N, C-alpha and C positions, 0 to 999 in steps of 0.2 A: 799285683795288688787286687785286681778284680777277683781272681780265684780265691784269695784269702778272705775277701768279703763274702763271697758265696758260702765258703765253709763256715764263716762266722754266723751267717744267718741260719744255716742248716743246723748249727749247734743249739739254736734256741728251742727250748722245749717248755711248754706250759701244761701242767696237768692239775686237775681238781679245782681250778679257779673259775670264778664266774666269767661270763663273756667280757664284761668291762675290764676286769683285772687282766685277763689273758691278752686282749689287744693292747692295753696300756703297757704291759710288760714287753710285748713285741716292739712297740714304738720306743719305749725307754731304752731298750737295748740297741735298737737300730741307730739311734742318734749319737751313740757313744763311739761308733766305729771311726777309726782313724782316717778313713777316706773322706769323711764329712767334717773333719776337724777344722774349726775356724769359720765354717759356713754359717749363714743365718738360716734357720730351719723352722718351718711352721707346718704342723700336721693337724688335721681334724678329721675324725671319722664319726659319722652321725647315723644313728638308726634311721633308715629311710621312712619309717612309718610312725614311730613315736616322736621322732625329732631329738631324742636324747643323744648327747655326745658320749660315746662309749670309749673314746681314746683321743688324746690330744697332746700336743706339745707346742707351746707358744702360739696357740690358736688365735690369740688377740694381738699378735705381732704384725705390724704393717710391713709388707714386703712387696716387691715388684712381681706381679703375677704373669708377665708376658702374655701369651695368647689365651691363657685360661680366662682373661678378661672378656673374651668374646662370648662366654656363657652369659654374662650380664646383658650384653647388647642384643643377642639373639632372643633371649627370654623376654626382655622388655618389648622388643618389636612385635613378638608373637602375642604378648598379652594385650598390647595397645592397639594393634592393627589386625590381628587374627592371622592364622596360617594360610588362609585363602586370599589374602590381600594381593593385589597386583599393581605394579607401577605402570604409568603410561607416559609415553613420549608422543608428541603431536607435531604434525606439519601444518603450517598455516600460511595463508596468503594475505598480504595487505596491499591493496591497490585496485586497479580496474583491468578487466580483460576485454580487449577489443579484438575480435576474430581469434587468431591463434597466438596472440601476443599478450603476455602479462606485463602491464605497465605498473610495476610495484615490486615488492620484496617477498621473498620466501623466508619464513621464520621457522626455525627448529625450536620447539618449546620443550625444554627439559622438564621432566617430572620426577627427577631424583632416581631414575632407574639405575641400579648399580651394575646391571648385567647386560645392558643394550650392546649387542654384538659380541658378547663375551665368548671367549674360548671354552668356557665351561658349559655353555648352552648353544652350541652351533645349530643343532636341529630346530630349536625353538624359534630362533630369529630368522634363520635362513638368510637370504639376500634382502634385508629389510630396506636398504637404500633403493633397490630396484622397485620395491613395492611403493615407495614414496614417489619415485619417478613415474611409475604407472598411474598413480593417482592424478598427476599432472596431465598425462596423456589422455586420461579419461575425460578431462575437462577440455580437451582440444588444445592445450597449450603446447606450442612448439618453439616459441621465442620468449625469453624473459628479459625485459628491459628494467632491471633492478638488481638488487643485491641479495645476498643470503645473510640472515641475522641469526647467529646462535644465541639462544636465550637460556641462560643458566640461572635465572633469578629465583629459582625455588630455594637455593642455598646461598649462603654468603660467599664472598670472593676469596676467602682464605685458601691458599693453594694446598696447604698441608696442616694438620693439627699442631697445636703448640707442643713443644718439647720433643719433636722428632729430630733426629740427629743428622748431621751433614753426610755421614757415611751411609745413611739409609735412604734419604729422600731422592737420590738419583736412580735408585734401583727399582725394579718392578714392584717389589713388596712395599716400597715407600711411595707408591702412587696415591695422591690425596683424592678425596671425594669432590664431586662437582654436581651442581644441579642438572648438568648435561654431561654425564659420564658416557663414554663409548669405548668399546674395544679393550675393556679392563684398564683404560687410561695408561696403556702400555704399548711400546713399540719393540720390535726385534732388530738388533743390529747383527749382521751376518759377517763372519770372519773366515779368512783363509789362514791356517796356522801351519808353519813350516814343520817338517819332520825333525829337523835338528833342534835340540833343546836350547832354550835361552835366546831364541831368535825373535825379532819383532814380528807381530802378526799384521795382517792386512784386512782392513774393512772392505767388504764387497758391496753391500747395500743395506738399506733399512726398509722395514715394512711396518706400518705404512710410511710413505715419504714424509719426513718430518721437518726438513730444513735445518736440522741440528748440525752444528759444526763440531767434529770430534777431534780431540787430542788423544790419539790412541797410544798408550804406553805399555800395552799388554805384551807378554812374552810367551812363547811355546814352552810346555812343561810335560814331564812324564806323568804328572798327576792328572788322571783322566776325568776331571770334572772342572766345572767352572769355578775358579777362584778369583774372579775379577770383581772390581768395585767400580761403580759409575758415580762420579761426582759432578754435581751441577744443581743450580737453582731451578725450582719448578716454574720460575717466571722468565727464564731466558733460554737461549738456544745454543749454548755452548756446553760441552761435556768433556771431562777428562776421564779416561778409563785406565785403571791400573790393575796390576795383578797378573795372573797366569791363566792360560787356556790350554786344553789338551793338544798335544802336538799331532801333526799329520792329518788335520781335518780340512777337507775341501770346502766345507760349508758348516760352520759351527755358530749357532744362534745364541745370543745373550739378550736378555729382556731388560728394558729400562722403563722408567716412568715418563710418560708423555708430558711435555710442557703444553699447557693450554689445550686440554682435550676437546673442549667445545669447538675451537677453531679448526682442529684437525678433522673433526667430524664434518664440519661445514665444507672443508676443502674436498673431502671424499665425496660429498653429495655433488659438488661442482664437477668433479671428474666423472661421476656417474651420469650427470646430465649431458656432458659432452659425448660420452660413449653411447648415449641413447638418442643422439641426434636432436637434442633440445638445445637451441642456441642460448648460451648464457655468457654475456660479456661484462657482467658486473664485477663486484668485488665482495670479498668476505668482510663484513663489518666487524668492529670490535665486539667482544662478547658482552651481551646485555645482562647486567646484574641487578638492575632496578626496573621493575615493570609497573606501568601505571594502568589505571582504568581505561584511559584513552587507547593505550596499546591494545587491550583486549577488544574494545569496541571496533577497532579498525581492522581486525583480523577475521578471516574466514578459515575455520579449521577443516582440512580436507582429508587428513589421514591420521591414524593412531596406531601406535605399536605398543602392545602390552607385554609385560614381563612374565616369566614363570611365576608361580605362586611364591609368596614369602617363605613358606615351608621349604620349597625346593632351594631357594636362595640361602636360607639359614642352614640347610643341610650341607651345601657346598662350603659355606663359611666355616662350619665346625669340622667337617671331614678333612678339607684341604687346607684350612686356616687362611682364608682369603682376607687380607687386611682391608682392602677397598670395600668389600661387601659389608664388613663389620662397621665401617665408618658410616656408610649409608644407613644401615639398620639403626645405629645410634641416633642419627639426625632426623630420620624421616618421620617418626611419630610427632616431632615438634612441627614439622612442615604441615602434616595433616591437621594438626590442631590450630595452627595460626596462619598458614600460607607462606611461611618463611622459616628457615632453620639455619642454625650454626651449630658447631660442636658444643658450644657452651649451652645453647638452648636444649640440645639433646641430653646433655649430662644433667641439666637441671630437672628436666621432665623425668628422666630415669630415676633420679634420687627421690623426687616427689612420689613417684609411683611406689617404689619399694618401701619408703618410709610409711606410706599409707597402709601397707600390708604388714607392718610390724617388723620389717627387716632392717637392721642397721645400715645406714649409708654414710656413716662418718668415715669416709675413705677419700683418698685423692685419686681423681680420675681426669685424664686429659685427652683421652681418645676412646674409640670404641673397640679397637683391635688389640691393645696391649703393647703396641710398638713404642710408646712413650715410656722411657725408663723411670720417669717420675711418678707413674701410676703406683699406688700402694693400697692394697686391700688385705684383709685378714682371711684366714681359712675358715674361721667361724662364720664370717659374714657370707662367704660364698656358699658354704654348705647350708646355711639358713635359707638363702635364696633357692638353692636346689630342692630343699625340703618343701618350700612353697610350691614349686613347680611340680613336684612329685605328688603332692596330696591336695592342693587347693586350686591348682590351675584347671581351667576347662580344656586346656590343650596339652595336658601332661604327656600323654602317649606320643603325640607329634613331636613335642619338644625333645624328649629323650631319644627319639629316632634320629634327631639331627646329630647326635653324638656317635662317632664311629665305634663299632664293636671291634675289639682286637681280633685279628690283626689288620683291620682295614684302615684306610685313611692314614693319618699321621701316627697311628698305632701299629704300623706295619712290622715294627721290631718286637712287639709283644705277641709271642706265639704259644704261650702256655696257659691261655685262658679260654677253655672250650665253651662252645654253645652260647656265645654272647654274654659270658659271665662278667665281662668288663666292657663298659661303655664310658669313654672318657674324652675330654679335650686336652690336648697337650699344649705346652708353652715352652718356647726356647729362645733365649738370647744369650749373648756372651755373658757367662757367669750366672745364668739364670736357667733353671729347669723346673717345670711345674706340670702337674697333672690333676684334673678334677673331673668327677663324674660319679658313676654308679657301679658298685662292685657287688656281685652276688656270690655268697660263700658256698662252700660245698654242702652245707646243711640247708641251703636255701634262703638264708637271711640276706636282706638287701641293705647295703651300707652306702651312704653318700660320703664322699671324701674330697678333700683338697690337700695337696702336698706341694709346698713351695721350697725350693733351695735357691738361695741367693749367695753370690760371692764364694762359691766353692772353688777348690783348687785342683780337683781331680778332672779328668776329661769329661766331655759331654756323654760319651759312651758309658763311662763308669757311673755317672750320675743317673742315667736312664736305667742301667742295670740295678743300681741301688734301690731306686723307686719300685722297679718291677718286682724285685725280690721281697720287698716289704709287702707289696700287694699280694703277692703269692702266699706269703706267710700268714697274712690276715685272712685270706680266702680259705686256707687250710685250717686255721684255728677255729673257725666258727661253723 
């Protein structure tokens, strides 16, 4: 079927028509192919500099955009906070120090940093926990007669955004945001898998230590990739793992979403204190979600860990499609504005901002990453936002640098677009495939585009190939 589709596209020829007519003809022929029969399709190509729509199909149809929704979250954060913005996490003391003993508590004050201890920025953070311990040692503290309080009050206490599904929230990509996020709000569970197919696997250990109780139902398989699903609530410590894992692996790691990330961070600090010969016999207090003026007055802040720049975080968000980062970038402008944030606050501020710029925000948005299947936007709206970022934003160049050029990032399968002629964000969920970004044609014209397929019946590989061939045809036509 894929070969027939490629032959079909190759047969398209447009001659003697204006640019608008040519691209429209390509789109109109593309949507009639049998591979896309029954699918909901929306396409919009917009001249990157005039803003004119040169070709579209159902451009005002509301469809689930999947991860192309991250374009909105990253653009809004960049506009409202600037590419140079940095998040800050602080360590504070509350109590009195007598000699080498602190009679009081250690507070980890979250500032909404999405990347604290992230696997995507290992060199930036280094051993940040050790730097916190060193700040205690520099004050002569060798004994702590008190507790550790993880303070996540920058954001609300919702563990995940609304409308995320049960088969997503236990897995690493379903990790929800927190005012005190750490280690990508993720853990790894390591398996031994038998060589024989169809046999039960064995859990070896988890990193970090989480206290989770696992009901492991995974089996060994000849399919040499992770086909497991982790089920469990973000508020409890039990998990069911189903599916298959590659056979014959002595140590195969699967990533899951951490329950209560602020508490896990506090536990890691307690362990670091012990390993650094600072006596700590207190407890980890429940996560603080409500902060008072009295709390601030009682605290002495002794250390601060800053994040990479927002530009660097946004680039990872769009290159690798990191859901957790996108959720933070959605919420944080609201935190900076008011000192507190929820997803609802972030969405409200996002819509207010874009409406003030003349971009339609009459769409359904439930998160910043696109994981909620109830999200619904139009391709005309997304390309209008991209037009603003291209022509009116002070951060245009930085913003489009956050989009991977083919074949980098999530565009690794697009290998026919030379010299950065395609920069785009991809989106994928079951029955959903989307791409949006900037296409430079062979004649040098620049086109902004958004293509969404919902409820298609062909394979994901065929859906990707279909969109790739349309983009190649448009690039050749102009």
